[in-house]
N, C-alpha and C positions, 0 to 999 in steps of 0.2 A: 369700536363696533360692539354692540350688545349681543347677548346670546341669541335672540330671535333673528337678528340680521345675519349672524354667523350661520345659523341653521338654514336660513332661507338661501344664503349663498351656496351652501353645500347640497341643496335639494332636499332638506329635511325641515319639517315644521313641527312645533311643539303640540302635544296633545293635552287634553284636560287632565289626564292622570300623571302628567309630568314627563312621560316618555315621549320619544320622537318617532315618527314614522317616515318612510321614504316617499317623497313626492313624485319622484321619477324612478323608473325601474333601475335597479342596481345592475351594473355589468356583471359578467360571470364571476370575476374574482371577488367582487363585493358580496355576491350571493353565497359563494363558497365560504368566505370569511364569516358571514353572519351565521350560516348553518353550523360551522365549526364552533363558534362562540356559544351557541345555544346547546350544543351537545358535546361538551369538552371531553367527557369520559369515553364516548364512542370514538372520537378522533384519536385520543391517547391510545386506546386499544388497537386501532388500525395501525398507528405508528409502531407500537410494540410488535405487532404481527409482521409488519414490513421489515423491521430491523432483524427479527428472527429469521425471516426468509433470506435477507441479505447476508446474515452471519453464516448460515449453512451453505449458501451459494458460493461464498468466498472460498470455501474449501475445494471447490472444483476449478479454481483458476488455473489456467495453463498459459504461462508466459515464457518467452524465449529470451535468453541472454544475448544472442547474436542473430537477430533476424536479418534476412537477406533482402535485397532490392530486386523485385520481380522483373524479369526481362533483361537484366544486364548480363554481359558475357561472363562475369565472375560468378554470378549465381548459377547460370547454366552449366559452367564448368564444374562447380561444386556439386550440383545435382548429378551430373554424369559420373563424377568420381564416386559418389555415394552409391549410385545404382550399379556400376559396372566393375569398379576396382576395389572399393573398400569393403572388407568383410566385417561382419558383425563380431566384434571381440568384446569380452567382458571388461569392465573398467579396472584399472590398476592404480595402486598407490606405491610410491617408491620411498621407502623409509631409509633415512640416512642416520647412522650412528657415528658419533665423533668423540674422540678422547684425546686431550692434549698430552696425557702422561702414559696411558697404556696403549699397547698394540694388539692386533687381532690374534697373535699367537700366544698371548698371555692368558693365564687361567681366569683372571678376574674379568677380562674382556669377553672371553668365551662364555663364562657363566651368565654375564649380563645379556648377551645376545640370545642364548638359549632360553632364558627366562622371558625375554621380550617375544621371541618367536612362539613360545608356548601360550602366552597370553593372547597373541593375535589369532592363533589357530583355534582357540576356545570360542571365538566370536562366530555367531551364526552367519554374519554378513561376509565372512572371509571364506573364499573357495580354496585357495592354496597359498603357501608361503615358501619362498626359496631362501636358503641360508648357506653361507660358506661353510658352516659347520657340518653340513651334510654333503659336501663335495661340489656344490655349485661353483662354477668358475667365473672369474672376472668380477667378483663382488667385493674385493678388498683393494684399497688404494696401494700405491707403490710403497709408501712409507708405513703402511699398516695401521695408521691412526683412524682411518675412515672405512666404514663398512656399509654396503648397500643391501637392503632387504626388500626385494620385490614382493608385493602382495596383490593377489588377484581377488577381486570382489565378486559377489554374486550379482545377478540382475544385469541391467544394461546401463548405458550412460544417462538415460533419462532419470534413473533413480540413484545415480552415483553419489549425489550430495547426501542423501539419506543413509545409504549403505556405508559411506566413508566416515560418517560421524562417530560410530563406536571405535573405529581405528584411530581417529584423531584423539579421542579420549584416552586410549591406551598410550599413545605416543606422548601426549602432554603429561600423563601421570609418570611415565618412565623418565622423561627428560629432566636432567638435573640430579638424578640419583647416582651417587658414587662418582661424581665428576663427569658423567656421560651426557652429551647433548644429543637429543633425538628430535629429528624433524621429519616431516613427510610432505610430499608433493604429488599431485595427481589431479585428474579432472574433478573428482568428487570433493576433495579437500579444498581445492581452489574455489570451486563453485560455492561450496558451503561458506567459506570465509568471505567471499564477495557478498553473498546474501546477508550474512551477519553484519558486515560493515555498512551495507546499504540500509539495513533496518535500523541500526544504531544512528546513522546519519539522519535518517528520516525522523526518528523519534526526537533527536536533539533539535532539529529544525522546527518540528511541530511545537515542542515545548517552548522554545524561544519565541516563536510567532504568537502562540497563545498568550504567553505572559505579557509580551509587549502590547498585544491587542487589548488585553484585559485592562492594563493600566490606562491606555488611551481612552477606552470606553468608560472607565470609572470617572475619568476627568470630564468627559463629554456629558455623561448622564448624571453623575453624582449619586447613583443608586446601584447597589450590587445586583439586584434582580434584572434591571434594565440592561446593565452592562454584560451580564452573563448570558442573556438570551441570544444575542447574535452569535456568540461563540458556540453555544449549545446547538444552534441551528446549523452552523458551519460544520460541526463535527458530525451531525446527523447526515448532512449531504455527503460527507466523505464516506461514511459507513455504507450508505445505500448505493452510492456510485461504485464502490469496490465490489459489492455484491452483483450489481448489474454488469460490471466489466467482466466478472468471472464467467457469466453466461455468454457474453460476446466473444471472449477469448477462446471458447471451444468451437466457435464458428469461423474465426479468422485469426491469423497469426498476430500476436501482440508482443510488444517489447516490454521487459520488466520495468522500464522507465515510466510506464503508464501510472504506476503507483505514486511517483513523485508529482506527476502532472495533476492527478486527482487531489492530492494533499495540498498542493500549491493553490490551485484554482478554488478548491473547497474552502480553504481558510480565507483567501483574499476576497473572492467574489461573494462567498456565503456571508461573511461578516458585513461586507459593504452593502449588499442588497437588503439583508434583514435589518441593518441599521436604519435604512430609509423608512421601513415599515414601523419599527418600534418608535422612532422619533415622531412619525405622523400620528400614531396612536396617542402618544403623550400629549401632542399638541391638541388633539380633539378632546381629550379628557380635560385639559386645561381650559378649554372653551366651554365646558359644562356638559358635554354629551355623556350619557351613561356608558358603561363598559361595552355592552353589545353593540350599540350604535357607533361607538368610537372604533371598534374593531371592524365593523362593516364599512365605515367610511375609509379607514386606512386600507382595507382590502380593495375598495372601489377605486382608490387613487394610487397610493404608493405601490400596492401589490400589482395593480394593473400595469404600472410603469415598469416594474421589475420583470413582469412576465414578458412584455414585448421587448424590453432590452435584452433579456436572456435569450429570447428566440432569435433576435438579430445577431447576437454573438454566436449562437449555435449554427445559424445558417452560414455565417462567415467562416467559421471553423470547418464546416462540412466541405469546404473547398480542398482541404488537405486530404480528404478521403480519395481523391482522384490520383494522388501520388502512388506509385507502385512500390513504395517503401513502407515496411511494417512499422518502423519507428515513427514516421510522420502520421500514419494512420492511427497509431496508438495515442499520439498527442491529441489528435482531433477527437477520438472516441472518449478518452479520459476527460478532456475539458468539457465536451458537450454533456456527458452524463453527470 
């Protein structure tokens, strides 16, 4: 098939100046693609502004580690307990000091505990510290090798992970000194550790997925720019979706697993969809169309397919929104965005 036949098949005809013009009106996606190709710096500026908004919006994200299922007896019971029985108490950390050789009645053990207590009390996030050295009862084990140091933090449980972080730093710095093992447990330290592990796991998963995808795309396209573009678009979709999710999370309860859903769908579907568009653009360029016309044709065909396919998936996922469980709703919102 020669170039004129190819252009006629796609609804374009050659002009005298070598450029092509549309014989039939382009669909919306094609017109958007053509406008973007003609004004690339404006489009780039809009994307930079959108990413900036998403970045600042992400700071307002409000996620729950243990969202409940609305309407269940367990959730109703938990709400009643919170409303009528449970009093607001500041978060606490319980620091455990252990020594295989020394006991609590020895000078070295006492000096170590006094130094640790002084370091904890110097923190702004610490409200009070109890120590057996000041007469507190029940804080020494029977064999004398283990000591408990209760620490009361400032603020409430919502901020416990942040306020417990300096305490954890002091504990980690003291642990291992002079043969003493120091550990801590509490809502704040556990929540902070879980968030750290989740973040590390997500980063490792992202890196593995990106590297594998890049290798495959390099094999498919044989060009670094064409291979990198789908990955760049997938990462953009993740950033923007996280920013949009932050806004939604302030209107409805969201599970912290939504970040994993956004990353998974963003990489998988983002690369897959953009791969169609990039490949179609390369095919049109190979058939002789200039850059703008090739982009417009790819927008009118591949982008249009992607748009309706994505809308069909979003509509299907929207069925999960009727579930009274915040986790299922989070899956739907994250995947749709």
